[in-house]
Structure formats: C-alpha cells, structure tokens
PyMOL commands that place a pseudoatom at each C-alpha (Angstrom):
pseudoatom trace, name=CA, resn=MET, resi=1, chain=A, elem=C, hetatm=0, pos=[42.327, 68.544, 83.767]
pseudoatom trace, name=CA, resn=VAL, resi=2, chain=A, elem=C, hetatm=0, pos=[44.778, 71.621, 83.538]
pseudoatom trace, name=CA, resn=LEU, resi=3, chain=A, elem=C, hetatm=0, pos=[42.488, 73.652, 81.230]
pseudoatom trace, name=CA, resn=GLN, resi=4, chain=A, elem=C, hetatm=0, pos=[39.321, 72.214, 83.034]
pseudoatom trace, name=CA, resn=ARG, resi=5, chain=A, elem=C, hetatm=0, pos=[40.511, 73.262, 86.517]
pseudoatom trace, name=CA, resn=GLY, resi=6, chain=A, elem=C, hetatm=0, pos=[41.829, 76.384, 85.340]
pseudoatom trace, name=CA, resn=LEU, resi=7, chain=A, elem=C, hetatm=0, pos=[38.500, 77.505, 83.847]
pseudoatom trace, name=CA, resn=GLY, resi=8, chain=A, elem=C, hetatm=0, pos=[36.490, 76.262, 86.634]
pseudoatom trace, name=CA, resn=LEU, resi=9, chain=A, elem=C, hetatm=0, pos=[34.576, 74.150, 84.571]
pseudoatom trace, name=CA, resn=THR, resi=10, chain=A, elem=C, hetatm=0, pos=[33.084, 70.521, 84.896]
pseudoatom trace, name=CA, resn=SER, resi=11, chain=A, elem=C, hetatm=0, pos=[34.199, 67.737, 82.446]
pseudoatom trace, name=CA, resn=GLY, resi=12, chain=A, elem=C, hetatm=0, pos=[30.728, 67.788, 80.741]
pseudoatom trace, name=CA, resn=ASN, resi=13, chain=A, elem=C, hetatm=0, pos=[30.509, 71.851, 80.375]
pseudoatom trace, name=CA, resn=LEU, resi=14, chain=A, elem=C, hetatm=0, pos=[34.420, 71.909, 79.100]
pseudoatom trace, name=CA, resn=ALA, resi=15, chain=A, elem=C, hetatm=0, pos=[33.357, 69.171, 76.463]
pseudoatom trace, name=CA, resn=SER, resi=16, chain=A, elem=C, hetatm=0, pos=[30.293, 71.240, 75.524]
pseudoatom trace, name=CA, resn=HIS, resi=17, chain=A, elem=C, hetatm=0, pos=[32.001, 74.463, 74.845]
pseudoatom trace, name=CA, resn=ALA, resi=18, chain=A, elem=C, hetatm=0, pos=[35.003, 72.710, 73.294]
pseudoatom trace, name=CA, resn=ALA, resi=19, chain=A, elem=C, hetatm=0, pos=[32.408, 71.048, 70.688]
pseudoatom trace, name=CA, resn=LYS, resi=20, chain=A, elem=C, hetatm=0, pos=[30.844, 74.391, 69.899]
pseudoatom trace, name=CA, resn=LEU, resi=21, chain=A, elem=C, hetatm=0, pos=[34.158, 75.715, 69.033]
pseudoatom trace, name=CA, resn=GLU, resi=22, chain=A, elem=C, hetatm=0, pos=[35.060, 72.854, 66.799]
pseudoatom trace, name=CA, resn=GLU, resi=23, chain=A, elem=C, hetatm=0, pos=[31.811, 73.830, 65.339]
pseudoatom trace, name=CA, resn=ALA, resi=24, chain=A, elem=C, hetatm=0, pos=[32.810, 76.847, 64.527]
pseudoatom trace, name=CA, resn=GLY, resi=25, chain=A, elem=C, hetatm=0, pos=[36.321, 76.005, 63.132]
pseudoatom trace, name=CA, resn=PHE, resi=26, chain=A, elem=C, hetatm=0, pos=[37.949, 77.702, 66.375]
pseudoatom trace, name=CA, resn=LEU, resi=27, chain=A, elem=C, hetatm=0, pos=[39.359, 74.625, 68.007]
pseudoatom trace, name=CA, resn=GLU, resi=28, chain=A, elem=C, hetatm=0, pos=[40.805, 71.288, 67.008]
pseudoatom trace, name=CA, resn=SER, resi=29, chain=A, elem=C, hetatm=0, pos=[40.776, 68.304, 69.705]
pseudoatom trace, name=CA, resn=SER, resi=30, chain=A, elem=C, hetatm=0, pos=[42.709, 65.277, 69.645]
pseudoatom trace, name=CA, resn=ARG, resi=31, chain=A, elem=C, hetatm=0, pos=[42.868, 62.164, 71.940]
pseudoatom trace, name=CA, resn=VAL, resi=32, chain=A, elem=C, hetatm=0, pos=[46.540, 61.216, 72.990]
pseudoatom trace, name=CA, resn=LEU, resi=33, chain=A, elem=C, hetatm=0, pos=[47.655, 58.284, 75.107]
pseudoatom trace, name=CA, resn=ALA, resi=34, chain=A, elem=C, hetatm=0, pos=[49.429, 60.006, 78.336]
pseudoatom trace, name=CA, resn=ASP, resi=35, chain=A, elem=C, hetatm=0, pos=[50.668, 57.222, 80.763]
pseudoatom trace, name=CA, resn=LEU, resi=36, chain=A, elem=C, hetatm=0, pos=[47.666, 54.667, 80.806]
pseudoatom trace, name=CA, resn=SER, resi=37, chain=A, elem=C, hetatm=0, pos=[44.933, 56.820, 80.194]
pseudoatom trace, name=CA, resn=PHE, resi=38, chain=A, elem=C, hetatm=0, pos=[43.687, 59.093, 76.997]
pseudoatom trace, name=CA, resn=GLU, resi=39, chain=A, elem=C, hetatm=0, pos=[44.088, 62.904, 77.257]
pseudoatom trace, name=CA, resn=VAL, resi=40, chain=A, elem=C, hetatm=0, pos=[41.923, 65.261, 74.831]
pseudoatom trace, name=CA, resn=ARG, resi=41, chain=A, elem=C, hetatm=0, pos=[44.155, 67.963, 73.887]
pseudoatom trace, name=CA, resn=PHE, resi=42, chain=A, elem=C, hetatm=0, pos=[42.922, 71.094, 72.376]
pseudoatom trace, name=CA, resn=ARG, resi=43, chain=A, elem=C, hetatm=0, pos=[44.413, 73.480, 69.779]
pseudoatom trace, name=CA, resn=ILE, resi=44, chain=A, elem=C, hetatm=0, pos=[43.244, 77.140, 68.572]
pseudoatom trace, name=CA, resn=THR, resi=45, chain=A, elem=C, hetatm=0, pos=[42.939, 76.925, 64.477]
pseudoatom trace, name=CA, resn=PRO, resi=46, chain=A, elem=C, hetatm=0, pos=[44.610, 80.033, 62.849]
pseudoatom trace, name=CA, resn=ARG, resi=47, chain=A, elem=C, hetatm=0, pos=[40.722, 81.098, 62.193]
pseudoatom trace, name=CA, resn=GLY, resi=48, chain=A, elem=C, hetatm=0, pos=[40.241, 80.699, 66.208]
pseudoatom trace, name=CA, resn=ILE, resi=49, chain=A, elem=C, hetatm=0, pos=[43.272, 83.254, 66.494]
pseudoatom trace, name=CA, resn=GLU, resi=50, chain=A, elem=C, hetatm=0, pos=[41.230, 85.871, 64.107]
pseudoatom trace, name=CA, resn=ALA, resi=51, chain=A, elem=C, hetatm=0, pos=[38.081, 85.509, 66.245]
pseudoatom trace, name=CA, resn=PHE, resi=52, chain=A, elem=C, hetatm=0, pos=[39.889, 86.016, 68.902]
pseudoatom trace, name=CA, resn=HIS, resi=53, chain=A, elem=C, hetatm=0, pos=[42.025, 88.971, 68.125]
pseudoatom trace, name=CA, resn=ALA, resi=54, chain=A, elem=C, hetatm=0, pos=[38.316, 90.797, 66.578]
pseudoatom trace, name=CA, resn=TYR, resi=55, chain=A, elem=C, hetatm=0, pos=[36.870, 89.795, 69.914]
pseudoatom trace, name=CA, resn=LEU, resi=56, chain=A, elem=C, hetatm=0, pos=[39.759, 91.655, 71.783]
pseudoatom trace, name=CA, resn=ALA, resi=57, chain=A, elem=C, hetatm=0, pos=[39.565, 94.455, 69.824]
pseudoatom trace, name=CA, resn=SER, resi=58, chain=A, elem=C, hetatm=0, pos=[36.015, 95.060, 69.731]
pseudoatom trace, name=CA, resn=LEU, resi=59, chain=A, elem=C, hetatm=0, pos=[35.978, 94.954, 73.651]
pseudoatom trace, name=CA, resn=LYS, resi=60, chain=A, elem=C, hetatm=0, pos=[38.737, 97.486, 73.319]
pseudoatom trace, name=CA, resn=ALA, resi=61, chain=A, elem=C, hetatm=0, pos=[36.502, 99.585, 71.085]
pseudoatom trace, name=CA, resn=LEU, resi=62, chain=A, elem=C, hetatm=0, pos=[33.597, 99.333, 73.971]
pseudoatom trace, name=CA, resn=VAL, resi=63, chain=A, elem=C, hetatm=0, pos=[35.937, 100.167, 77.205]
pseudoatom trace, name=CA, resn=GLU, resi=64, chain=A, elem=C, hetatm=0, pos=[37.010, 103.353, 74.952]
pseudoatom trace, name=CA, resn=SER, resi=65, chain=A, elem=C, hetatm=0, pos=[33.551, 104.298, 73.843]
pseudoatom trace, name=CA, resn=VAL, resi=66, chain=A, elem=C, hetatm=0, pos=[32.746, 104.471, 77.568]
pseudoatom trace, name=CA, resn=GLY, resi=67, chain=A, elem=C, hetatm=0, pos=[35.038, 107.285, 78.089]
pseudoatom trace, name=CA, resn=LEU, resi=68, chain=A, elem=C, hetatm=0, pos=[38.253, 105.854, 78.982]
pseudoatom trace, name=CA, resn=GLU, resi=69, chain=A, elem=C, hetatm=0, pos=[41.497, 106.902, 77.207]
pseudoatom trace, name=CA, resn=GLU, resi=70, chain=A, elem=C, hetatm=0, pos=[42.893, 103.775, 77.145]
pseudoatom trace, name=CA, resn=ALA, resi=71, chain=A, elem=C, hetatm=0, pos=[41.388, 100.666, 77.564]
pseudoatom trace, name=CA, resn=PRO, resi=72, chain=A, elem=C, hetatm=0, pos=[43.436, 98.311, 79.789]
pseudoatom trace, name=CA, resn=GLN, resi=73, chain=A, elem=C, hetatm=0, pos=[46.052, 96.047, 78.616]
pseudoatom trace, name=CA, resn=VAL, resi=74, chain=A, elem=C, hetatm=0, pos=[45.292, 92.049, 78.180]
pseudoatom trace, name=CA, resn=ALA, resi=75, chain=A, elem=C, hetatm=0, pos=[48.413, 89.864, 79.836]
pseudoatom trace, name=CA, resn=SER, resi=76, chain=A, elem=C, hetatm=0, pos=[50.541, 89.419, 76.884]
pseudoatom trace, name=CA, resn=GLY, resi=77, chain=A, elem=C, hetatm=0, pos=[54.137, 89.239, 75.934]
pseudoatom trace, name=CA, resn=GLY, resi=78, chain=A, elem=C, hetatm=0, pos=[53.869, 92.756, 74.226]
pseudoatom trace, name=CA, resn=GLU, resi=79, chain=A, elem=C, hetatm=0, pos=[52.721, 93.940, 71.115]
pseudoatom trace, name=CA, resn=ASP, resi=80, chain=A, elem=C, hetatm=0, pos=[54.930, 91.430, 69.008]
pseudoatom trace, name=CA, resn=GLU, resi=81, chain=A, elem=C, hetatm=0, pos=[53.817, 88.679, 71.194]
pseudoatom trace, name=CA, resn=PRO, resi=82, chain=A, elem=C, hetatm=0, pos=[50.073, 87.347, 71.079]
pseudoatom trace, name=CA, resn=LEU, resi=83, chain=A, elem=C, hetatm=0, pos=[48.167, 86.326, 73.850]
pseudoatom trace, name=CA, resn=VAL, resi=84, chain=A, elem=C, hetatm=0, pos=[47.230, 83.248, 72.002]
pseudoatom trace, name=CA, resn=ARG, resi=85, chain=A, elem=C, hetatm=0, pos=[49.313, 81.593, 69.218]
pseudoatom trace, name=CA, resn=ALA, resi=86, chain=A, elem=C, hetatm=0, pos=[47.913, 79.408, 66.522]
pseudoatom trace, name=CA, resn=GLY, resi=87, chain=A, elem=C, hetatm=0, pos=[48.734, 75.779, 67.180]
pseudoatom trace, name=CA, resn=GLU, resi=88, chain=A, elem=C, hetatm=0, pos=[49.271, 76.163, 70.796]
pseudoatom trace, name=CA, resn=ALA, resi=89, chain=A, elem=C, hetatm=0, pos=[47.760, 73.094, 72.683]
pseudoatom trace, name=CA, resn=TRP, resi=90, chain=A, elem=C, hetatm=0, pos=[46.114, 72.755, 75.982]
pseudoatom trace, name=CA, resn=GLU, resi=91, chain=A, elem=C, hetatm=0, pos=[45.722, 69.697, 77.948]
pseudoatom trace, name=CA, resn=LEU, resi=92, chain=A, elem=C, hetatm=0, pos=[42.295, 68.575, 79.651]
for i in range(1, 92): cmd.bond("trace and resi %d" % i, "trace and resi %d" % (i + 1))
show_as sticks, trace
zoom trace
C-alpha cells in the first residue's frame, strides 16, 4: 500500500505498470507473508537502475537543450549517493 498510495495509483493500475517493468527486466516482485496477509514487494534490478539513470541523463540533456545552463537537481544524497539503488525494496 505504501508504493500504491505514494504514486496515487489503484492496485490494478500499479499491478499493470509493475508487470510491464518486470517483463522488461527492470523490476522483480515477490509475495511475502506479513502479519496475517500477503504483501507484494518490488525490487529494482541492476538493469532497472541503468535504465533509470539513462532516463535521467536524457531528461537532463533535454532541459539543457532548451537553454538552461544547468538542469535542476533531482532529490538524492548527492553525487556519491544514487537516487535509487539496485536491490531496494518497496512494499505494496
């Protein structure tokens, strides 16, 4: 529910997006028993990290191409701290 609420998606919509990302090899999911019910947990793969960083680089190039001297910084811990790490898990 954390990821679903954070993205403002319905459970079906999130499942559909997650399935496409899994098919592309960008995401892995697993079902785990939590309390008395199951949770779906997602983990970004190394391939997903590479694709995400390539996407950010293309956005930065686009912003710079429209005349801004420097692209706005995305929220992260700095250059040594990536925005997303391979293997991080999010709860559904």
